[in-house]
N, C-alpha and C positions, 0 to 999 in steps of 0.2 A: 731742586724741586720744580722750578719753573720750566727748566729744559725737559724734565720728565713729562709734565703735563702737555708741553708743546708737542712732544713726540706722540702723545696719546690722542691729541685733538683730531688728527685726520681719521682716526678710527671711527669717530662718530659719523663722519660724512659717508662712511661705507654702508650705513644702515639702509638707505634707499636702494643701494645696489643689491644688498641681500634680499630686500623685498622684491626687487625686480626679478632676481633669479628665482625666488619662490614663485612669483607670478608666472615666469616662463615654464616652471615645472608643473604648474597647475593648468595653464591655458595654452592652447595651440598657437604657435607663432605664424607670422606671415611668410617666412622663408620656407620653401619646400625642402631644401637641403637640411635645414635645422630640424624640421619635423621628422624627416625620414631617419636622420641620425638618432633622434630621440626614440623612435620606434625600435630601431636596431639595438639601442642600448638597453631599453626596458625588456626586450624579448631575448637578450643575450645573443643577438645575431643568429637566432635559431634558423635551422635549415628549412623548416616547413613554413616560415613566414615569407610569402612571395610578394615582391615589390615590382610592379610593372610601370615604367615611365612612358608617358605619351606627350607629344607636342601638338598643341591645338592653337586656335586663334589665327588671326591674319599673319601671314608669313611664318607660321609655326612659332610664334614668339612667346606663347604661354605654356609653361611646363605643368603637366598634371601627372598624378601617379595614383594607381589603385593598389591597395594592400589587402591581402587576405591570408588566411591560414589554410594550407593545403590539407585535405583530408576531412575537414568539417564543413566544407562549402560544396555547393552544387556547381561543378565546373561548367556544365552546359548553360546554366543561367548566367554565369559570368561572361561566357563567350558570346551568347546571343543577345542578352539584354544590357550588357555593360560595354564590352569592348567594341562590338560591331556598331552599337548605337553611337558611341563616342567617336569612333574613327570614320564612320560613313555618314554621319548626320549632316544635313545642309547648314545647320546653325553653328557649326563649330568655327566657321570663319568670323562669326559675330562676337566671339568671346572676348571679354576684357576682364581685368582684375576686379572691377567693381561688381559686376553682376554675373560672374562666372558660375558661382555656386547655384544661384537661382535658375540660370538658363539651363545648366546641366540637369538640375532636378526637375524642372517643369517641361522642357522641350526635347531633351535628348535621351534621358533614361526611360526605359520601358519596363523596368522591374516594378513589382507591386508596392512594397512598403519601403519608404525612404524617410530619413530624418537627418537633421543637421545638428551639429554640436560644436562647441568651442572649448570643451574641457577634455583633458587627457584621460581622466577617469572614465568618462562616458565612452570615449573613443576605444580604449582598451577593453572595456566591458563588451562593447558591440563586436570588436574584432575577435575576441576569444569565444564569443557565442556563435560564430559562424557567419557574421556579416562581412561585407566588403566595404572598405573605407576608400573614399575618393578625396584626394588632397589636390589643391590648386596653388601654384606659386603666387604669392602676393595676397593671399586670402587667409585670414586667421580663423577659418572655419573648416569643418570636414563634413562630408556627406557619408551617411551610413546606409547601405543598401542591403536589404534582407536577402541573403543567398544561402541560408542554412541548408545543409544537405549532407552528403557523404554516405558511406556504407552503413546501413542499419539492418537489423534482423527483421525478416519478414514475419507477418502474422501467422502464428501456428496454433496448434491445439494446446489447451491448458494441460500442464503436467502435474499439478498439485490438486486440482479440483475437477475430477473427471465426472462426467455425466453420461448417461445412456441416451437421454432425450434432451435436446436443447442446443443452443448455439455452441459451436466448437471453437470459435476464435477467442484468443487470449491477448492480453496486453503485451506490448513490447517495451524496450528500454527507451523509446522515444516518447517524450511527453506530448508532443504535437499529435502523433498517431493515436495515443491513448485517449486524449480528449476528443479527437475526431470520431473515434469508435463509439463513444457515448453519445456524441451529437447525432450520429446516424440513428440511434435508438430513440432518443428524446428530441423530437423535432418541434421545439417550442422556444420562443425568444425569452421565456422566463427562466431558462437554464443559464444561470449567471456564473461567470468565472472571474476570479481575482488572482492575479499573478504577482509573485514577489521573488526576490533572490535572497537565499539564505546561505551563509558560509562566507567568511571573510576572504578565503583563498579560492574555493571552488566556485563560488557564485552560482550555486545550484538553483535551477528554476523550480519553484514550488507553486502549484496552482490549487486554489480552493474552488470547489464546484458545489453548487446547490441550486435548488429550484425556488425561485423567489415566489413567496406566497404560500409555500408549503413548509419550508424549513423554518425553525424557530430563530428569530433574529437574535435573541439573547445567547443562544448556543453559538451562532455564527460569530458574534462579536467576541465571545470567550475564546474560541479557537483562533480568531484573527489576532487577538492580543497575545496569546501564548506563542504563536508563530513569530510575531514581531519581537518578542523578548529573547529569542534564541540568538546567542552570540558565541559562535564556534568557528573554528578554522574551516572545517570540511563537513559536507553532507554527502555521503557516498551511497546511501540507500535509505528507503523509507523507515527502516528500523531506527535510524538516528532520530528522525522526527518523532516517532512513536515514543521513544524513551524520554524525550525532552519535553513533551507536552502532556503526558498522561497524568491523571490525578494522583495516583499513588504508585510508588515504585516497589515498596516492600510487600509484594503479593505475588504468588505464583500464577495467578489468573490473569489472562490478557484483558485489558479494559478498552482496547481499540481493535476493531476488526480489520483484517486485511484480506484482499482477494486479488486475483489476476483475471477475473472474468468481467467483461463489460456489462452483461445482463444482470449480474449480482449488484454492481454499482448502480445501474439504472433502477433496479427494484428498491434498493435502499434509499436512493434519492427521492423516489415517489413516497416513501414513508416519512420523509422529513429529515433524513440524515444528511451529513455533509461529507463529501469525498475530498481527500487530499492526495493530489498527484505529485510525484517527485521524479524529476528527470533522471534517467539512468537506471530505473528499476521498473519491472513489470508489476510490482505489487502496489496496490492503491489502498490507502488507509480510509476507513469509514468510521465516523464518530457521530453521536455517542453509540456505544455498543452495550448490549444486554447479555446476560449469561445464557439465556435460551437461544440467542442468535447464533452461537457457535455450534449448535446441534442442527441447524437448518441447512439444507442443501438447495441449490438452484433447481434441482429436479423435483423438489417437493411441490413446486408451484406449476409444473408442467404436467404432472400426473393427476389422476383423480384423487379427490380428497381422502377417500377411505384407504387407498393404497399409500398415499403420502403420510397419513396419520400412523398407520401400522409400521411403516419403515422408520418414522421419527421416534416412535416409542421403542422400537428395537434398538436404535442408536443410544437412547438414554439408558436402556437396560445394559447394553454393552459397556457404556461408560461406568455404570455402577459396578459391573463385574470387574472391570480393569482397576477400579479403586480398591475394592475390599475382598476380592477372591483369595489372594494369598493370606491376607490377615484373617479371614474367616477360617481357612484351613489350619492356621497356626493356633487360633483360639479353640477350635474344636478338639484338635489333637492334644492340646496342653491342658485345658481347663474344663471343657464341656463335653466329655466323651458321652455323657448320658443323653445328649441331644441327637445323636446319630444312631441309626439302627444297629443292633448288636452285630449282625453279620458283617456289615460294612466296617464297623470300628475294629472288629477282630481281624479282618483282612488288612486294614491299614496298619494295625499294630504288628501283624506278622511281617509286613513289608519293611517296617521301620525297626525291626528287631536287631538287624545287623548294622544299622546306621549309627555312627558314634556321636552325631551332633543332635542337639535339640531342634525342634521344628523351626524355630525362628532363625537359627543359624543356617539351616538347610534352605529355607526360603530366601534368605539374604544372599547366599552364595549363588543360587539359581537366578535370581533377579539381576544381580550384578553381572553374571556371565552373559545373560541374554542382552542386557544393555550394551555390553562390550561388542557382542556379535552384531547388534543392530547398528551401532555407530561405525563399526568396521565395514559393514555392507554398504553404508551410505558413502563413506569416504573413498572406497576402492573404485577403480574403473568399472564401468557397467559390464564389461565382458566377463569379469571374474567376481564382481560384487555379489551377485545372486548365488553363485556357486559356493563362495565362502560362507554365506549365511546358511545355506542348506546343509553343506557338509559339517559346518560347526555345530548346528543344532542337532543333527542326527548323530554324528560321531561322538561329540562331547556328551550329549545326553545319554546315549546308550552306554558309553564307557563309564560315566559317573554312576549309573545304576548298577552295572556289573561290578564296579569297585566298591559298592556299598557306601558311597559318599552321600548320595541322595536316594530317596525312595521313588518308585515309579509313579505313585500318586502325586508327589510334588512336581514331577516333570509334567504331568497332565495339567495340573493347576496352573503352572507358569505358562504353559503353551496356550491354554485357553485365555489367560490374562493378556498375553501378547497379541493374540488374534483379536480379542475384544478391543484393545486399544487402537487398532487400525480402523475400526468402524466409525470413529469420531471424525466428522468432516473437516474440522479445523485442526491443523497441525499444532497450533499454539495451545489449544485446550488439551490435546492428547499429551503434550509434554508436561502440562500441569498435573495430569493424572499420574504420570510416571513418577513425579516427585512426591506427591502426596501419598502415593501408595506405600512408601517406606514409613511415613508417620503412622499410617493405620497398622502396619506390621509391628511397629514398636508398641503401640497401644494394645494390640492383641496379645503380644508376648508378655506384657506387664499385668494387665487386668482382664484379659479375655474379651468377651463380648462387651463388658462394661467399658473397656478401653476403646473399642471400636465406636461405641455410641458416644463416648466423650469426645473423641477426635472428630466425629461427624458433627456434633453440636458446635464445636469450635469452628469447624469449616463453614457451617451455615451462618453463624454469627459474623464471621469474617466476610462472607459474601454479602450479607445484608448491610455491612458497613461501607462497602465499596461504592464509589460514584464514578461515572463516566461523563465528564463535563457537566457535573451537577445533576445528572439523571441517575436515580437509584439503579444499581447494577442488577438487582434481582427483580425489577419491575417486569411484568405486572403482578408478580406474586407477593412482593413486599416492597412498597405498599400494594395490597391486593386490589385489583381492578377487574371486576367481572367482565366488563365490556371489552377489554383488551386481551382476554384470554382465548379468543377465537383462533389465534395463530401462535400457540406456544407448544405445549406437549402434543396437542392435536391441531390439525388444520381443517377447519370447516370449509364447506364449499365457497367458491369465490363470490357467489351472490349473497352470502351472509356477511362477508367482510366489508361492511359499508363504511367503516370509520378507520382512521389511522391511529397509531398509538398516541394517546393524549399527552404524555409526558415528553414526547419527542417532537411532534409536528404541531405547527400553529394552526393548520387547517385540517380539521378532523374528518371532513366529508371526503370519502373516496369514490363512491358511486351512487347512482340514483336508485330510486325504488323500482319495484316490479322487475327485478333482474333474475328471478328464479326460473327454473325450467318449466316449460309448458308443452305438453304433447299436442300433436295435431288433432287428436280425437277430442280432447277437452276444448280446444279452440273452436272446432266446428260445432260442438255441442252448445257452447256459449253463443255462437252466431245464430244457430238454429233457434234457440230459446228467444233470442232478441227478435228474430223475424216473426216467430209465432205470436209474441206479445203484441207486435205492431198489427198483425192481422186481426187478432181478437179485439184490439182496441179500436180498429177502424170499423 
């Protein structure tokens, strides 16, 4: 037994060595060769990790190295601001192991943003983000120079939120470009940004943007805490963030707004909302979101109020048609024939005489067929996607009518429903209508108009129960706020919109008084009366 313990005693003395090895894996070492071997090991000796060795100091006695990842850096910045500065600078002869890092950072490098670190985690985080790492032999620290760059998509026109009048530029996949586009619109130091990295593997950059003094601090803190609680391997698109921080998942309605237009983000920031930028996607999240917000377009605020109001009411009418048009046809033809003029119901009955299916099955077949055609048109290449949609709609619809599978009236109803669903500005809300439409059809086939009313009441109750970061989803209708109803179903003139939404913004004052229109004739009349009064008084 004693010999056994004697054999085990040296094992205890190995604990400090293990701790030292753990420390070497956590902190940067003084040996340049060891550090470079560590980088090669951690990156799997990847071919795109470039290591360039340099000799500096008196008699070229100090070895240095720069490390960067090809493709995500700006090669011109590395060439002009790093390599040329380090190789041609007059101070390179003064380098020594003690102050090499500080001398390179202060006197030799001309790149804008630089930082030093002594931990491997921070070094690899900066390296994979597009920074260039500078290592010096004999120094247990590394310099990180900001050289982010590489090929990115140029700013182009929005493809999902088209407008006739208004800015044409849309966000790109670069988070720096996206935040800069909003900065160009809102030129105030009160536009605050908070950046964080989310995703254990992807380390995705996520930026919180809001206007200090206008946004509600409680909502900001709530969003900040929800973002910090996210613990996931990867964040590839803003949809990941949306699903992880939304208030309620079991709902077909979107509770977080998304857009790819900088002017829409700026307008929502001025109302007190918070924007969430995610690197790698052109879609920016906006919270909190309201139900009526998904029927508003950027163009509504660039046109006259009467035109904007009429178009907005038309959108809401189209949304209603896309919800209940097939269900109404099923209810009328199945239960409530007396509510339709006799001539029309006789014509519909004559058309459906040879159709072997009830109206509900007929509507279900047509809706599912159209959803298949729509999905196929989206997934196919652009060159043949539209052709397949048109040919499918025309040929299949005509063939189905001639084969007496569906009636011509049902083809008309489904076509009107499909066109009406395209009038909703928000794609997420349009998808919600496509899903709920089937519930209305089931209710109409079961109880007629009573079933439609029942499903409608359940939908309203569900909408009133939703919250978006604590803000009621149906505000300002429920709870009802007359002051905040100036920009909902109707949009009143700009000079009447003096306040921001009270449940969203902490600062309700939007504009000053006396902003209404004034004609030159009335202004000259007022000036003339003033002069006359002075003359009479004198």
